A tleap script that builds the chain and sets N, CA, C and O, in Angstrom:
source leaprc.protein.ff14SB
mol = sequence {
  NMET ALA ASP ILE LEU GLY THR ASP LEU ASN
  PRO GLU TYR PRO PRO THR SER ASP GLU LYS
  THR LEU ALA LEU LEU ALA HIE VAL LEU THR
  PHE VAL SER THR LEU LEU ALA PRO LEU ILE
  ILE TYR ILE LEU LYS LYS ASN ASP SER PRO
  PHE VAL ALA GLU HIE ALA LYS GLU SER PHE
  ASN PHE GLN LEU THR LEU VAL LEU VAL CYS
  ILE GLY LEU PHE VAL THR ILE VAL GLY ILE
  LEU PHE LEU TRP VAL VAL GLY ILE TYR ALA
  THR ILE LEU VAL ILE VAL ALA ALA ILE ARG
  ALA ASN GLU GLY ARG ALA TYR LYS TYR PRO
  PHE SER ILE LYS PHE ILE CARG
}
set mol.1.N position { 134.675 106.183 148.521 }
set mol.1.CA position { 135.586 105.493 147.640 }
set mol.1.C position { 136.660 104.816 148.496 }
set mol.1.O position { 137.493 105.491 149.100 }
set mol.2.N position { 136.639 103.523 148.543 }
set mol.2.CA position { 137.628 102.782 149.333 }
set mol.2.C position { 138.634 102.136 148.387 }
set mol.2.O position { 138.257 101.494 147.406 }
set mol.3.N position { 139.898 102.311 148.687 }
set mol.3.CA position { 140.957 101.695 147.912 }
set mol.3.C position { 142.192 101.584 148.788 }
set mol.3.O position { 142.100 101.770 150.001 }
set mol.4.N position { 143.344 101.285 148.207 }
set mol.4.CA position { 144.542 101.109 149.013 }
set mol.4.C position { 145.062 102.435 149.573 }
set mol.4.O position { 145.966 102.438 150.408 }
set mol.5.N position { 144.508 103.548 149.127 }
set mol.5.CA position { 144.895 104.847 149.674 }
set mol.5.C position { 143.944 105.316 150.765 }
set mol.5.O position { 144.082 106.434 151.261 }
set mol.6.N position { 142.993 104.493 151.145 }
set mol.6.CA position { 142.104 104.838 152.240 }
set mol.6.C position { 140.720 105.180 151.770 }
set mol.6.O position { 140.413 105.119 150.580 }
set mol.7.N position { 139.885 105.542 152.719 }
set mol.7.CA position { 138.512 105.886 152.448 }
set mol.7.C position { 138.356 107.393 152.541 }
set mol.7.O position { 138.789 108.016 153.510 }
set mol.8.N position { 137.736 107.964 151.532 }
set mol.8.CA position { 137.523 109.400 151.469 }
set mol.8.C position { 136.046 109.667 151.768 }
set mol.8.O position { 135.172 109.232 151.019 }
set mol.9.N position { 135.772 110.376 152.852 }
set mol.9.CA position { 134.408 110.680 153.256 }
set mol.9.C position { 134.227 112.183 153.357 }
set mol.9.O position { 135.199 112.922 153.517 }
set mol.10.N position { 132.994 112.632 153.266 }
set mol.10.CA position { 132.714 114.049 153.422 }
set mol.10.C position { 132.233 114.310 154.841 }
set mol.10.O position { 131.431 113.535 155.363 }
set mol.11.N position { 132.703 115.392 155.490 }
set mol.11.CA position { 132.263 115.698 156.845 }
set mol.11.C position { 130.811 116.170 156.848 }
set mol.11.O position { 130.251 116.501 155.803 }
set mol.12.N position { 130.212 116.196 158.037 }
set mol.12.CA position { 128.810 116.584 158.173 }
set mol.12.C position { 128.596 118.081 157.964 }
set mol.12.O position { 127.490 118.501 157.622 }
set mol.13.N position { 129.614 118.874 158.161 }
set mol.13.CA position { 129.514 120.322 158.005 }
set mol.13.C position { 130.783 120.840 157.322 }
set mol.13.O position { 131.824 120.187 157.390 }
set mol.14.N position { 130.715 121.983 156.676 }
set mol.14.CA position { 131.934 122.510 156.051 }
set mol.14.C position { 132.890 123.054 157.123 }
set mol.14.O position { 132.524 123.959 157.873 }
set mol.15.N position { 134.102 122.512 157.199 }
set mol.15.CA position { 135.055 122.980 158.212 }
set mol.15.C position { 135.597 124.363 157.885 }
set mol.15.O position { 135.679 124.760 156.723 }
set mol.16.N position { 135.964 125.088 158.937 }
set mol.16.CA position { 136.550 126.418 158.762 }
set mol.16.C position { 137.996 126.281 158.296 }
set mol.16.O position { 138.559 125.186 158.280 }
set mol.17.N position { 138.574 127.394 157.926 }
set mol.17.CA position { 139.968 127.409 157.488 }
set mol.17.C position { 140.906 126.960 158.611 }
set mol.17.O position { 141.860 126.222 158.366 }
set mol.18.N position { 140.637 127.401 159.833 }
set mol.18.CA position { 141.458 126.996 160.977 }
set mol.18.C position { 141.345 125.499 161.237 }
set mol.18.O position { 142.337 124.850 161.569 }
set mol.19.N position { 140.157 124.955 161.090 }
set mol.19.CA position { 139.966 123.515 161.286 }
set mol.19.C position { 140.721 122.718 160.225 }
set mol.19.O position { 141.330 121.692 160.527 }
set mol.20.N position { 140.678 123.189 158.996 }
set mol.20.CA position { 141.416 122.522 157.923 }
set mol.20.C position { 142.919 122.535 158.210 }
set mol.20.O position { 143.612 121.540 157.999 }
set mol.21.N position { 143.409 123.676 158.693 }
set mol.21.CA position { 144.835 123.803 158.990 }
set mol.21.C position { 145.251 122.860 160.111 }
set mol.21.O position { 146.275 122.185 160.003 }
set mol.22.N position { 144.470 122.806 161.185 }
set mol.22.CA position { 144.802 121.904 162.291 }
set mol.22.C position { 144.721 120.443 161.872 }
set mol.22.O position { 145.549 119.630 162.285 }
set mol.23.N position { 143.733 120.106 161.057 }
set mol.23.CA position { 143.615 118.727 160.564 }
set mol.23.C position { 144.820 118.380 159.686 }
set mol.23.O position { 145.367 117.281 159.780 }
set mol.24.N position { 145.224 119.311 158.846 }
set mol.24.CA position { 146.411 119.113 158.011 }
set mol.24.C position { 147.647 118.913 158.877 }
set mol.24.O position { 148.459 118.030 158.602 }
set mol.25.N position { 147.796 119.722 159.914 }
set mol.25.CA position { 148.948 119.609 160.809 }
set mol.25.C position { 148.964 118.273 161.565 }
set mol.25.O position { 150.031 117.744 161.872 }
set mol.26.N position { 147.790 117.740 161.858 }
set mol.26.CA position { 147.718 116.444 162.540 }
set mol.26.C position { 148.384 115.354 161.705 }
set mol.26.O position { 148.905 114.383 162.253 }
set mol.27.N position { 148.370 115.510 160.407 }
set mol.27.CA position { 149.008 114.527 159.527 }
set mol.27.C position { 150.467 114.893 159.240 }
set mol.27.O position { 151.355 114.050 159.372 }
set mol.28.N position { 150.713 116.130 158.855 }
set mol.28.CA position { 152.047 116.546 158.415 }
set mol.28.C position { 153.058 116.523 159.559 }
set mol.28.O position { 154.218 116.169 159.347 }
set mol.29.N position { 152.638 116.891 160.756 }
set mol.29.CA position { 153.576 116.924 161.882 }
set mol.29.C position { 154.040 115.537 162.308 }
set mol.29.O position { 154.950 115.419 163.129 }
set mol.30.N position { 153.436 114.493 161.768 }
set mol.30.CA position { 153.906 113.141 162.092 }
set mol.30.C position { 155.281 112.873 161.490 }
set mol.30.O position { 155.960 111.937 161.913 }
set mol.31.N position { 155.707 113.673 160.514 }
set mol.31.CA position { 157.057 113.533 159.974 }
set mol.31.C position { 158.095 113.997 160.996 }
set mol.31.O position { 159.255 113.590 160.931 }
set mol.32.N position { 157.682 114.846 161.937 }
set mol.32.CA position { 158.575 115.371 162.968 }
set mol.32.C position { 158.370 114.638 164.293 }
set mol.32.O position { 159.330 114.263 164.967 }
set mol.33.N position { 157.113 114.445 164.648 }
set mol.33.CA position { 156.769 113.824 165.926 }
set mol.33.C position { 155.697 112.768 165.661 }
set mol.33.O position { 154.509 113.084 165.598 }
set mol.34.N position { 156.112 111.544 165.512 }
set mol.34.CA position { 155.241 110.469 165.039 }
set mol.34.C position { 153.922 110.375 165.793 }
set mol.34.O position { 152.862 110.447 165.169 }
set mol.35.N position { 153.950 110.220 167.083 }
set mol.35.CA position { 152.723 110.012 167.855 }
set mol.35.C position { 152.279 111.240 168.642 }
set mol.35.O position { 151.085 111.430 168.877 }
set mol.36.N position { 153.217 112.058 169.043 }
set mol.36.CA position { 152.909 113.151 169.946 }
set mol.36.C position { 152.039 114.239 169.312 }
set mol.36.O position { 151.086 114.699 169.939 }
set mol.37.N position { 152.344 114.652 168.099 }
set mol.37.CA position { 151.604 115.751 167.461 }
set mol.37.C position { 150.123 115.435 167.281 }
set mol.37.O position { 149.287 116.228 167.713 }
set mol.38.N position { 149.756 114.300 166.655 }
set mol.38.CA position { 148.322 114.050 166.509 }
set mol.38.C position { 147.619 113.825 167.847 }
set mol.38.O position { 146.443 114.161 167.989 }
set mol.39.N position { 148.326 113.263 168.826 }
set mol.39.CA position { 147.718 113.050 170.144 }
set mol.39.C position { 147.425 114.375 170.830 }
set mol.39.O position { 146.352 114.546 171.408 }
set mol.40.N position { 148.358 115.309 170.774 }
set mol.40.CA position { 148.140 116.627 171.382 }
set mol.40.C position { 146.998 117.357 170.696 }
set mol.40.O position { 146.145 117.941 171.365 }
set mol.41.N position { 146.970 117.331 169.373 }
set mol.41.CA position { 145.892 117.998 168.631 }
set mol.41.C position { 144.554 117.356 168.973 }
set mol.41.O position { 143.557 118.055 169.152 }
set mol.42.N position { 144.529 116.042 169.063 }
set mol.42.CA position { 143.281 115.347 169.418 }
set mol.42.C position { 142.807 115.749 170.812 }
set mol.42.O position { 141.634 116.070 171.000 }
set mol.43.N position { 143.706 115.732 171.784 }
set mol.43.CA position { 143.327 116.076 173.160 }
set mol.43.C position { 142.823 117.514 173.248 }
set mol.43.O position { 141.854 117.788 173.957 }
set mol.44.N position { 143.467 118.427 172.540 }
set mol.44.CA position { 143.081 119.838 172.604 }
set mol.44.C position { 141.777 120.136 171.865 }
set mol.44.O position { 141.035 121.030 172.271 }
set mol.45.N position { 141.488 119.411 170.798 }
set mol.45.CA position { 140.346 119.766 169.949 }
set mol.45.C position { 139.197 118.753 169.944 }
set mol.45.O position { 138.223 118.945 169.215 }
set mol.46.N position { 139.285 117.687 170.732 }
set mol.46.CA position { 138.256 116.646 170.656 }
set mol.46.C position { 136.869 117.145 171.024 }
set mol.46.O position { 135.877 116.608 170.531 }
set mol.47.N position { 136.772 118.155 171.875 }
set mol.47.CA position { 135.463 118.679 172.264 }
set mol.47.C position { 135.046 119.901 171.451 }
set mol.47.O position { 133.873 120.276 171.454 }
set mol.48.N position { 135.997 120.524 170.754 }
set mol.48.CA position { 135.710 121.752 170.022 }
set mol.48.C position { 135.372 121.525 168.551 }
set mol.48.O position { 134.488 122.188 168.008 }
set mol.49.N position { 136.067 120.597 167.910 }
set mol.49.CA position { 135.906 120.405 166.473 }
set mol.49.C position { 135.902 118.925 166.113 }
set mol.49.O position { 136.945 118.273 166.162 }
set mol.50.N position { 134.743 118.392 165.752 }
set mol.50.CA position { 134.701 116.989 165.342 }
set mol.50.C position { 135.569 116.704 164.118 }
set mol.50.O position { 136.128 115.613 164.000 }
set mol.51.N position { 135.688 117.656 163.218 }
set mol.51.CA position { 136.497 117.479 162.012 }
set mol.51.C position { 137.973 117.313 162.374 }
set mol.51.O position { 138.623 116.376 161.911 }
set mol.52.N position { 138.501 118.212 163.193 }
set mol.52.CA position { 139.902 118.146 163.601 }
set mol.52.C position { 140.140 116.899 164.458 }
set mol.52.O position { 141.141 116.205 164.285 }
set mol.53.N position { 139.229 116.624 165.368 }
set mol.53.CA position { 139.374 115.452 166.235 }
set mol.53.C position { 139.428 114.167 165.423 }
set mol.53.O position { 140.225 113.278 165.722 }
set mol.54.N position { 138.598 114.063 164.413 }
set mol.54.CA position { 138.578 112.852 163.581 }
set mol.54.C position { 139.890 112.687 162.814 }
set mol.54.O position { 140.425 111.581 162.741 }
set mol.55.N position { 140.406 113.762 162.247 }
set mol.55.CA position { 141.676 113.687 161.529 }
set mol.55.C position { 142.827 113.349 162.475 }
set mol.55.O position { 143.674 112.517 162.149 }
set mol.56.N position { 142.861 113.989 163.640 }
set mol.56.CA position { 143.931 113.725 164.602 }
set mol.56.C position { 143.853 112.287 165.114 }
set mol.56.O position { 144.878 111.629 165.293 }
set mol.57.N position { 142.641 111.810 165.344 }
set mol.57.CA position { 142.448 110.435 165.810 }
set mol.57.C position { 142.896 109.438 164.744 }
set mol.57.O position { 143.582 108.464 165.052 }
set mol.58.N position { 142.514 109.677 163.510 }
set mol.58.CA position { 142.939 108.802 162.415 }
set mol.58.C position { 144.454 108.804 162.261 }
set mol.58.O position { 145.068 107.755 162.064 }
set mol.59.N position { 145.048 109.983 162.350 }
set mol.59.CA position { 146.492 110.102 162.215 }
set mol.59.C position { 147.209 109.362 163.345 }
set mol.59.O position { 148.170 108.633 163.099 }
set mol.60.N position { 146.746 109.547 164.574 }
set mol.60.CA position { 147.355 108.867 165.718 }
set mol.60.C position { 147.232 107.355 165.583 }
set mol.60.O position { 148.208 106.630 165.780 }
set mol.61.N position { 146.039 106.878 165.248 }
set mol.61.CA position { 145.827 105.433 165.094 }
set mol.61.C position { 146.740 104.854 164.020 }
set mol.61.O position { 147.316 103.782 164.207 }
set mol.62.N position { 146.875 105.555 162.901 }
set mol.62.CA position { 147.725 105.073 161.817 }
set mol.62.C position { 149.191 105.058 162.239 }
set mol.62.O position { 149.909 104.098 161.961 }
set mol.63.N position { 149.632 106.110 162.903 }
set mol.63.CA position { 151.030 106.175 163.319 }
set mol.63.C position { 151.363 105.104 164.362 }
set mol.63.O position { 152.446 104.519 164.331 }
set mol.64.N position { 150.440 104.851 165.273 }
set mol.64.CA position { 150.669 103.799 166.267 }
set mol.64.C position { 150.690 102.423 165.596 }
set mol.64.O position { 151.488 101.562 165.968 }
set mol.65.N position { 149.826 102.219 164.622 }
set mol.65.CA position { 149.843 100.974 163.852 }
set mol.65.C position { 151.189 100.820 163.146 }
set mol.65.O position { 151.773 99.736 163.147 }
set mol.66.N position { 151.682 101.909 162.539 }
set mol.66.CA position { 152.981 101.873 161.855 }
set mol.66.C position { 154.122 101.533 162.810 }
set mol.66.O position { 155.006 100.746 162.470 }
set mol.67.N position { 154.102 102.117 163.990 }
set mol.67.CA position { 155.149 101.834 164.974 }
set mol.67.C position { 155.156 100.343 165.306 }
set mol.67.O position { 156.217 99.719 165.350 }
set mol.68.N position { 153.982 99.775 165.538 }
set mol.68.CA position { 153.896 98.351 165.871 }
set mol.68.C position { 154.337 97.468 164.702 }
set mol.68.O position { 155.024 96.467 164.906 }
set mol.69.N position { 153.946 97.835 163.484 }
set mol.69.CA position { 154.357 97.064 162.301 }
set mol.69.C position { 155.873 97.135 162.130 }
set mol.69.O position { 156.512 96.121 161.851 }
set mol.70.N position { 156.448 98.318 162.294 }
set mol.70.CA position { 157.897 98.468 162.132 }
set mol.70.C position { 158.670 97.696 163.204 }
set mol.70.O position { 159.717 97.115 162.918 }
set mol.71.N position { 158.162 97.689 164.416 }
set mol.71.CA position { 158.805 96.892 165.468 }
set mol.71.C position { 158.748 95.418 165.095 }
set mol.71.O position { 159.735 94.696 165.232 }
set mol.72.N position { 157.586 94.978 164.622 }
set mol.72.CA position { 157.447 93.581 164.207 }
set mol.72.C position { 158.360 93.225 163.051 }
set mol.72.O position { 158.942 92.141 163.033 }
set mol.73.N position { 158.494 94.118 162.090 }
set mol.73.CA position { 159.372 93.869 160.946 }
set mol.73.C position { 160.844 93.910 161.350 }
set mol.73.O position { 161.659 93.142 160.838 }
set mol.74.N position { 161.170 94.799 162.255 }
set mol.74.CA position { 162.558 94.940 162.681 }
set mol.74.C position { 163.053 93.698 163.422 }
set mol.74.O position { 164.236 93.363 163.362 }
set mol.75.N position { 162.150 93.028 164.111 }
set mol.75.CA position { 162.515 91.835 164.875 }
set mol.75.C position { 162.928 90.693 163.948 }
set mol.75.O position { 163.788 89.883 164.295 }
set mol.76.N position { 162.315 90.634 162.782 }
set mol.76.CA position { 162.652 89.555 161.849 }
set mol.76.C position { 163.682 90.051 160.839 }
set mol.76.O position { 163.637 91.207 160.416 }
set mol.77.N position { 164.586 89.196 160.464 }
set mol.77.CA position { 165.651 89.568 159.522 }
set mol.77.C position { 165.068 89.883 158.144 }
set mol.77.O position { 165.464 90.858 157.507 }
set mol.78.N position { 164.138 89.064 157.694 }
set mol.78.CA position { 163.508 89.303 156.383 }
set mol.78.C position { 162.675 90.583 156.420 }
set mol.78.O position { 162.604 91.313 155.431 }
set mol.79.N position { 162.046 90.850 157.563 }
set mol.79.CA position { 161.211 92.039 157.706 }
set mol.79.C position { 161.975 93.331 157.567 }
set mol.79.O position { 161.416 94.338 157.133 }
set mol.80.N position { 163.253 93.324 157.930 }
set mol.80.CA position { 164.064 94.531 157.820 }
set mol.80.C position { 164.116 95.007 156.369 }
set mol.80.O position { 164.177 96.210 156.112 }
set mol.81.N position { 164.091 94.093 155.447 }
set mol.81.CA position { 164.108 94.452 154.026 }
set mol.81.C position { 162.830 95.172 153.601 }
set mol.81.O position { 162.846 95.933 152.633 }
set mol.82.N position { 161.732 94.945 154.304 }
set mol.82.CA position { 160.445 95.541 153.932 }
set mol.82.C position { 160.170 96.859 154.646 }
set mol.82.O position { 159.158 97.504 154.371 }
set mol.83.N position { 161.040 97.269 155.548 }
set mol.83.CA position { 160.822 98.528 156.259 }
set mol.83.C position { 160.753 99.722 155.306 }
set mol.83.O position { 159.957 100.637 155.517 }
set mol.84.N position { 161.575 99.718 154.270 }
set mol.84.CA position { 161.552 100.852 153.340 }
set mol.84.C position { 160.244 100.894 152.557 }
set mol.84.O position { 159.760 101.977 152.229 }
set mol.85.N position { 159.663 99.733 152.253 }
set mol.85.CA position { 158.367 99.687 151.556 }
set mol.85.C position { 157.284 100.285 152.440 }
set mol.85.O position { 156.457 101.071 151.977 }
set mol.86.N position { 157.292 99.912 153.703 }
set mol.86.CA position { 156.321 100.456 154.655 }
set mol.86.C position { 156.501 101.972 154.777 }
set mol.86.O position { 155.518 102.710 154.834 }
set mol.87.N position { 157.740 102.433 154.819 }
set mol.87.CA position { 158.006 103.865 154.920 }
set mol.87.C position { 157.497 104.656 153.729 }
set mol.87.O position { 156.908 105.724 153.894 }
set mol.88.N position { 157.722 104.139 152.539 }
set mol.88.CA position { 157.244 104.821 151.328 }
set mol.88.C position { 155.714 104.836 151.293 }
set mol.88.O position { 155.104 105.865 151.003 }
set mol.89.N position { 155.107 103.699 151.589 }
set mol.89.CA position { 153.645 103.604 151.598 }
set mol.89.C position { 153.046 104.547 152.641 }
set mol.89.O position { 152.058 105.230 152.372 }
set mol.90.N position { 153.647 104.583 153.829 }
set mol.90.CA position { 153.150 105.467 154.889 }
set mol.90.C position { 153.279 106.928 154.484 }
set mol.90.O position { 152.373 107.720 154.742 }
set mol.91.N position { 154.382 107.296 153.857 }
set mol.91.CA position { 154.581 108.671 153.411 }
set mol.91.C position { 153.514 109.075 152.401 }
set mol.91.O position { 152.971 110.177 152.476 }
set mol.92.N position { 153.217 108.198 151.470 }
set mol.92.CA position { 152.171 108.475 150.469 }
set mol.92.C position { 150.822 108.662 151.157 }
set mol.92.O position { 150.089 109.597 150.835 }
set mol.93.N position { 150.490 107.784 152.101 }
set mol.93.CA position { 149.201 107.885 152.787 }
set mol.93.C position { 149.089 109.165 153.607 }
set mol.93.O position { 148.028 109.787 153.643 }
set mol.94.N position { 150.168 109.560 154.263 }
set mol.94.CA position { 150.142 110.796 155.051 }
set mol.94.C position { 149.938 111.997 154.129 }
set mol.94.O position { 149.196 112.916 154.475 }
set mol.95.N position { 150.573 112.003 152.986 }
set mol.95.CA position { 150.402 113.106 152.030 }
set mol.95.C position { 148.966 113.148 151.512 }
set mol.95.O position { 148.374 114.223 151.416 }
set mol.96.N position { 148.405 111.989 151.179 }
set mol.96.CA position { 147.009 111.941 150.716 }
set mol.96.C position { 146.068 112.430 151.811 }
set mol.96.O position { 145.143 113.194 151.535 }
set mol.97.N position { 146.292 112.000 153.046 }
set mol.97.CA position { 145.444 112.435 154.166 }
set mol.97.C position { 145.553 113.940 154.381 }
set mol.97.O position { 144.548 114.601 154.643 }
set mol.98.N position { 146.753 114.482 154.274 }
set mol.98.CA position { 146.946 115.921 154.449 }
set mol.98.C position { 146.223 116.699 153.352 }
set mol.98.O position { 145.628 117.742 153.621 }
set mol.99.N position { 146.271 116.206 152.137 }
set mol.99.CA position { 145.559 116.862 151.032 }
set mol.99.C position { 144.061 116.836 151.282 }
set mol.99.O position { 143.382 117.844 151.087 }
set mol.100.N position { 143.537 115.691 151.712 }
set mol.100.CA position { 142.102 115.584 152.000 }
set mol.100.C position { 141.703 116.538 153.127 }
set mol.100.O position { 140.648 117.170 153.061 }
set mol.101.N position { 142.539 116.643 154.155 }
set mol.101.CA position { 142.248 117.558 155.265 }
set mol.101.C position { 142.228 118.996 154.776 }
set mol.101.O position { 141.359 119.773 155.172 }
set mol.102.N position { 143.167 119.356 153.930 }
set mol.102.CA position { 143.230 120.710 153.388 }
set mol.102.C position { 142.026 121.016 152.496 }
set mol.102.O position { 141.608 122.168 152.383 }
set mol.103.N position { 141.476 119.984 151.865 }
set mol.103.CA position { 140.287 120.161 151.033 }
set mol.103.C position { 139.009 120.189 151.867 }
set mol.103.O position { 137.932 120.463 151.338 }
set mol.104.N position { 139.120 119.906 153.169 }
set mol.104.CA position { 137.949 119.905 154.037 }
set mol.104.C position { 137.177 118.605 153.992 }
set mol.104.O position { 135.986 118.576 154.301 }
set mol.105.N position { 137.845 117.523 153.607 }
set mol.105.CA position { 137.198 116.212 153.522 }
set mol.105.C position { 137.782 115.279 154.567 }
set mol.105.O position { 138.957 115.376 154.923 }
set mol.106.N position { 136.952 114.386 155.047 }
set mol.106.CA position { 137.414 113.396 156.021 }
set mol.106.C position { 138.220 112.322 155.305 }
set mol.106.O position { 138.105 112.158 154.091 }
set mol.107.N position { 139.039 111.588 156.063 }
set mol.107.CA position { 139.875 110.554 155.477 }
set mol.107.C position { 140.085 109.441 156.486 }
set mol.107.O position { 140.342 109.695 157.662 }
set mol.108.N position { 139.972 108.209 156.019 }
set mol.108.CA position { 140.232 107.027 156.846 }
set mol.108.C position { 141.413 106.279 156.260 }
set mol.108.O position { 141.397 105.890 155.092 }
set mol.109.N position { 142.447 106.078 157.081 }
set mol.109.CA position { 143.613 105.318 156.636 }
set mol.109.C position { 143.255 103.843 156.488 }
set mol.109.O position { 142.525 103.297 157.315 }
set mol.110.N position { 143.768 103.190 155.432 }
set mol.110.CA position { 143.562 101.745 155.324 }
set mol.110.C position { 144.531 101.010 156.257 }
set mol.110.O position { 145.579 101.543 156.622 }
set mol.111.N position { 144.178 99.817 156.623 }
set mol.111.CA position { 145.056 98.949 157.434 }
set mol.111.C position { 145.452 99.583 158.757 }
set mol.111.O position { 146.537 99.309 159.271 }
set mol.112.N position { 144.600 100.417 159.310 }
set mol.112.CA position { 144.901 101.094 160.569 }
set mol.112.C position { 144.069 100.478 161.683 }
set mol.112.O position { 142.854 100.323 161.561 }
set mol.113.N position { 144.749 100.130 162.774 }
set mol.113.CA position { 144.049 99.608 163.942 }
set mol.113.C position { 143.444 100.789 164.684 }
set mol.113.O position { 144.113 101.802 164.884 }
set mol.114.N position { 142.203 100.671 165.091 }
set mol.114.CA position { 141.506 101.760 165.767 }
set mol.114.C position { 141.743 101.682 167.279 }
set mol.114.O position { 140.934 101.112 168.012 }
set mol.115.N position { 142.860 102.260 167.736 }
set mol.115.CA position { 143.159 102.301 169.160 }
set mol.115.C position { 142.276 103.311 169.859 }
set mol.115.O position { 141.783 103.052 170.957 }
set mol.116.N position { 142.072 104.458 169.238 }
set mol.116.CA position { 141.151 105.474 169.733 }
set mol.116.C position { 139.943 105.462 168.805 }
set mol.116.O position { 140.090 105.633 167.595 }
set mol.117.N position { 138.788 105.267 169.342 }
set mol.117.CA position { 137.574 105.222 168.506 }
set mol.117.C position { 136.798 106.496 168.548 }
set mol.117.O position { 135.758 106.608 167.899 }
savepdb mol mol.pdb
quit
């Protein structure tokens, strides 16, 4: 199902409770540490858990895209007015992604540049 809230996919295997928790943290910790948390989780789990690695990679790519968009908006005077819209939209997407991770489902952020594939 693709829409403005992203693409919801099912993983190839049922993730464990620990995998769900780490995937959830890859999204939620971006409220505290925008890029660092998902990058650390990705580096630590990329070889151990495809489910966690995919969520951390998606989270990192989305957060890096957001940073670049916010820098671009901040440079323009009119763009500064739209920063709050981007913030609200990003918050909603992170919450949706965290819920999907907790449910054991994969999630793809919309409008995210794939820096890490």
